[in-house]
N, C-alpha and C positions, 0 to 999 in steps of 0.2 A: 437562816442559821449562821452563827459566827463560826467559821471553820478556818483553822490554821493548819497548813500542811508544810512540814519542814523536812525536806530531803536535800540532796545535793545533785548538781549537774542535771543530766537528762531525767533522773528519777523525779525531780521536782516537776518538770513539764509533764511527765507521764501521769503523775498523780493528779495534777490540776486538770488535765484533759479528761481523765477518767471520772473525776468527781463533778465535771461540768462547771468548773470555776475558772474565772478569767484571771485571777491573781490572788495573792495572799492578803487576807484581811489583817488590819493593824492590830496592835496589842489590845487584848480584851480587858474588860473591867475585872477587878478582883473578885466581884461577886459571881462571875461565871462559874458554872459547874463544868469542869473539863473532863471529858471522856477520851481516853487514849485508845486508838486502834492501830495495831500493826498488821498489815494485810499484804497478800501477794498480788500487787498490782502490775508486776512484770513477770516474765518467765512462763513456765508451763501452766501455772495456775492463775494467770492474769484475768481470764474471763470470769472465773469463780470469785476472785478477789474483788473485782469490780461489782459483781452482784451483791457480795457481802456488804460492801460499803453502802450501796444504794438502799438496801433493806433497812439499815440503821438510820441513814440520813433522812429518809422521808418521814420517819416517825419523830426524830429529833426536830426536824423542821416544823412539823405539826405542833409539837409541844411548845416550841418557841413562839409560834404564831398565836398560841393561846395564852401567852404571858409567861411561859417557862414553868419552873417548879419552885414553889414558894417565892415567886418573883424573880428568880435567877434564871438566866438563859443557859442553855446547854451549848457548850463549845466542843465540837467533835473534831479532835485532832487525829489525822490519818497519815501514816508513813508507810512506805513500801519496803518490804523485806525480800522481795523477789523469790519467796518460798525457800530462802536460804537460812539454815539453822543459826549460823553465826550472826547473821544480820538481825534475826529475830531477837536474839539475846542482847546484842548491842543496842538496838533501838528501844527495846523494852526497858533496859537500864536507864537510858536517857529519858524516857517517858516518866519513869518512877522517880527520877531525881527532881522532877518538878513538883513542888508541894501542892500546886493547885489541881493536879490530876487526882480525882476522887475515886475513879474506877477504870478498869480496862474492859474492852469489849471486842468480841468477834475476831479473835486471832485464828490462824489456820495452820494445820499440820501437826500430826501426832508427834513426830520427832522434834519439831520446833518447840512445842509447848512442853514436852517432856524435858528438854534441855533447860528450860527456865526453872523447872522444879529441881533438876539435878544440880544446877549451879546456885540454887538458893535465891534466885532473883525475886521470886514472888514472896518468899519469906521475908527478905530484907525490905521489900517495898510495902508489904502489908495491905495491898489493894486487891479487891475482888476482880477476877476475870470472868465476865459473864458471856455465855453463849459462844464458846470457842467452836469453830467449825471442824470438829474431830470427834470420833467416837472411840479413840484408843483406850484400851483397858488400863494402860500405865498411868493415865490421868484420872482414873477412878478408883483404882485399887493398887496400893493401899490408900486409904482416905487421906486427902489433903484439904485444908480449910479454905483455899483461895479460889478454886475453880468451881463455878456454878454452871453445870451443864443444863442446856435446854433440850438437847437431843438424846435419843437412845444411843447406846454404845454399839461398837462394831460386833461385839459378842451377841447382842440382841438381834442385830440385822442378819448376821450369818446363821444364827439359830433359826430364824424365820425362813431364810432361803433354803437351808438344808431340809427343814421340815417340809417345805413345799415340794422340792424335787424328789425326796424319798417317798412322799405320799403319792407321787405320780409314778412310782415304781423304779426310779433311777437309783443305781447303787455305785456306778463308776463316776466319781466326781473329781474334777481337777481344779486347781487354783492357779491363776495367774496373778502375781502380786508385785508391788513395788518393793524393792529390796531395801527397806528401812523400817523404822519403828511403826509407821502407819501400815505398811503392807504386812509386816509380821504379826501385828495385832489382829488383822483380819484373817490371816492364815491360821493363827492359833484358834480363833473363833470357829472356823470351819472344822478344824481337826477335833476340837472338843465336842462340837455338835454331832459329828460323825461317830465319835467314840461312844456317845450316849446311845447310839443306835447300833453299836457293835459293828461299825464299818470303819474302813481305813481309806485314806485319800489315795486316789489313783495315781496322781502325780502333782507336784508343786513346781512351778517354773517362775523364777523371778526376773526382773529387769532393773536396770540401773536408774535410780532416782534422778529426776530432772532431765530425762531423755525419753525418746519413744523408740528405743532400740529393742524391739520385741521379737525379732526374727528367731532367735534361739528358743524363746518361750513358745512360739507357735509350733516350731518343729517338735519340741519335746512333748507338748500336749497333744498334738495330732497323733504322735506315735503311741500314746496311751489309750487311744480309742475311747476317750471319756464320753459319757452320755450328757453330762452337764459341766459347764465351766463357770466357776464363780471368780470374778475379777475384783481384785482389791487394788484399784488403780485410778489415776486421774484422767482428765478429758483426752489429752493428746495421745497418751500411751494406750488408753482403752480403745480409742478410735483406730489407732495403728494396728492393734492386735485384731480387732473385729474385722477390719478390712482385709488384712493379710490372711487371717484364718478362713474367712468365708471364700475369698477369691482363690484359695488353694484347695478348696473342696471340703473344709471342715463343716460338719453338720450338727454339732452338739448344741443343746440349749444353752444360751449365754445369759449370765446375770452379772450385775455390778452393784456395789453398795452405793449409798446415797450421795456421795461427793461429786458425782458427775452430772453434767448438764446435757439432757437428751437432745436439745436443739443443736448444741455444739457437736455431739456425736454424729448426728445425721449429716451435718454440714461436712465434717471431716472424713467420715467413713463411707458416706453415701447411704441413701435410704434403703436401697436393696440389701445392703449388708447389715444395717442397724435394725431393720424391721424385725420385731419379735424379741428384742433384747429386754430382759427383765431388769428393773432397777428398784431396789428397796428404798423406801422413803421413811423419814423420821418425823415429818409433820404432815397434817392432812392435805389432801388434794387442793391446791390453791387456785385452780382454773375455774371452778364453779363457786360463785359467791353465795354459798348456802349456810354460812355461819357468820356471826357478827365480826370476828377477827378477819376473815377473808374478805368480807365486804369493805371493812375499814382499810385493809391493805390495798384493794383495788382502787378505792377512792383516792387514797393518799399517793399511790403510785402515779395515777393520772394527773393529780394536782401538782406534785413536786418533782416528778421525773417522767414527764409525758413521752419522752423518747424511749423509755424502757418498756419491756414486755414482762408479763407475769412469769415468775420463775420460782422454783422450789427454794433455791439458795437465798434469794432476796426475801422471800416470805419467812424462811426460818430465822434470818437475822432481824426481820421486822418483829417477830414474836419475841426474840431476845431483847430488842430495844424496849418493848413494852414492859418486860420483866425488870429491866434495869431502871427505867423511869419510875416504876412503882416503888422500887427500893429507894430511889432518891427522895420520893415523896415521904415514905415512912421514916427516912433518916432525919427529917426535919430541916429547918433552915440552917445554912452554913454547915453541911454535913462533912464529917471526917471520913477517911477510908474505913476506919474501924466501925463507924456507925452505919456505913453502907453495908458492910459484911453482916452486921447484926440484923439490919433490916431485911436482907435477903434470907437470913436464917428464919425469920418470922413468917415467910411466905409459904405457908402450908395450904395446899389446895387453892392456889391463886389462879383464877380463871381469866385468861386474856381475851375471852370472847369465843370460846370453843376449843381452845388448847389450854389444858390445865397443867401447871407445874407444881411440884411439891418439894420444898426444902425444909430443913431443920438443922439444929446444931450438929446433928450426926449424919445428915444426908445432903449430898450435893448433886444427886442425879435427879433432875427435875421431871423427866419423862422417860418411859420405855416404849413409847408408841412406835410401831413398825407396820408398814404394809408394802406389798410389792405391786409396782406398776409396770406397764409394757409399752414399748414404742410401737405404735400401730402402723397400718399400711400407708397412711398419709404423713407419717412422721410425728404425729401428735401423741402425747402420752395418754394412755388409757388406764383406768383403774381395773 
């Protein structure tokens, strides 16, 4: 795959190392189909950002090895925003200023992508953003024409988790959340799910974005005597909370939404503390190759990223890459941004090989699939 990575200073080296590249490839041919990805390759979400890039990269590599799309190779440009909102906006503007960029792919962060909408960056650019790694309601409602979601929303995930805990007879439910657009979207989802059942939240405790300062949240939630805790948080803060909460005697059932990596949680919090943690998922279980898309993912991961392990995040973005490549095919030779958007709108009931997405001119939410998995006694994720 022809990949150009443009950042400055240490960020350049970080991105190149993470993507497994030894240097920057030279200027591409005009016929290349350029896909822009702004991802958190440094900071608190670095491990997630790395997996996001891997998932797309292995499929784009595969397509290029088959001759590309209508004879044109895909050039996957990746830059690092460090999960910082202002950087996401700046780098996306720079991406969209390049006329050769036909679509955007796999951004992360509810607050980050929401700011792109608020600042009109996507409106001005006119390019589709496919498979962002966020389920924030602000990116789904009200309707916007630019973002094509592959995953269910946080409202879908929190509804599923609340249904599960209340079915088990629990009524005292707390929320630990990142104090930003991402965390508040999940918090609202839990509150709405509880209200449907005529219940109220036991307590909500936030922590500061881009930190793992969760001491006050642990103290506040422990005092509430909650039976279940739903966390709307990323890897490092989740692990810090789980470790401190368990080691200070907290015994509630713990849940988190899909943005966390269970292997990272076990590594950071310790298996004893992470064991039993429930995690909602928005794509099917990727560890058993029992559907065509999972088998394809396993084969291409082994071929193009042999040092990587099977992971929900990379699998989700792999599915997103399949959706985007199909849109490029449907858009025809030398596609424009507008033709890619129209092609995506035509993808009603598109089956990637076991994961079906549905788009239309009036719908951008491709899937509402949710299931809950659990970290088992060996650290592996169980259905």
